[in-house]
N, C-alpha and C positions, 0 to 999 in steps of 0.2 A: 625268474628269480625276483624281478622287481615287483611283481604282483604279490608275491609272498611277503615281501618287506612291507608293502603298503597294507596288506591285510593284518599283519602282525602289529604294525603301528596303530592301526585303527582299533584293533582289539585291546591293546594296551591303554590307549586313550579312553576307551569305553570303561575299562575297569577302574582307572584312576578317577574319572568323573563320577562313576557309580558309587565310589567309596568316599570321595571328598565332599561332594555336595550334601549328602545327608549329615555328615559330621559338621559341616559348616552351619547348616540350618539348625541343628541341635544346639550348638554353641550360641548361636544368635538368639534362639528362643529362650535359653537359660538366662542370657544377659538381659533380655527384655523383661523376663519374669521377675528378676531381682531389682531392676532399676525402676520399673513402673510404680510399684507401691511406695517405694521410698521417695520418689519424685513427687508423687501425689500428696504426701503428707508434709513435704518441705515447702511447698509454695502456697501462696495466698489463694491461688485459684482452686485449691482443693475443696472438695465438697464439705459442707459443714454438717455436723451431727448435732441433733437436738436431743437433750436428755430432759424429759418432762417428768418432774416428781411432784406429786400432789399429796398433801397430808393435812390432817386436822391439827392445827397448832394454836396453842394459847399464847397470849402476849408474853407470859413468863418464859415459855419454851422457845420462842421465836429465834433468839440468838443462838441457842444451843443447836437447834435443828439446822439453822443456816450454816453454822460452822461444820456440822457433820456432813451436810450435802456438799459443801465446797471441798472438804477433805476427800470424800468418796469420789467426786468428779476428777480431782487431781490424781488420785490413785488409779482410777479406771483408764484415764487417758495419759498415762505416765509419759512425760517428755514432750507432750504436745501442748500448745497453748490452749488454755481453758478460760472461757469467759462465762461467769455465772451471774445471772440476773434473778432477782427475787421479786415476787409480787404477792400481794395479799388481797383477799376478797372475803367479804362476809357472806354468810349464807351457806347453803348446801353445795357440796362438790358436784 
């Protein structure tokens, strides 16, 4: 009789472990999947993205194009810090 109880307890423990371990791993994976990207964009150690825009601009259009590029960058990276730098160069692109 004692052997039957031990066998039953072992089988029950196996069933409990076989169902709870995958459920716990799934919950952990979901938590990591949600927390990873949000943590990456909240900290300064996050990778930086460079948006390189090149255009032929006249002196009269420079202010308008600069404002348009800044507005587009802020819309594209909504809610994230955006640092826009401008540079000019004469000659061909």
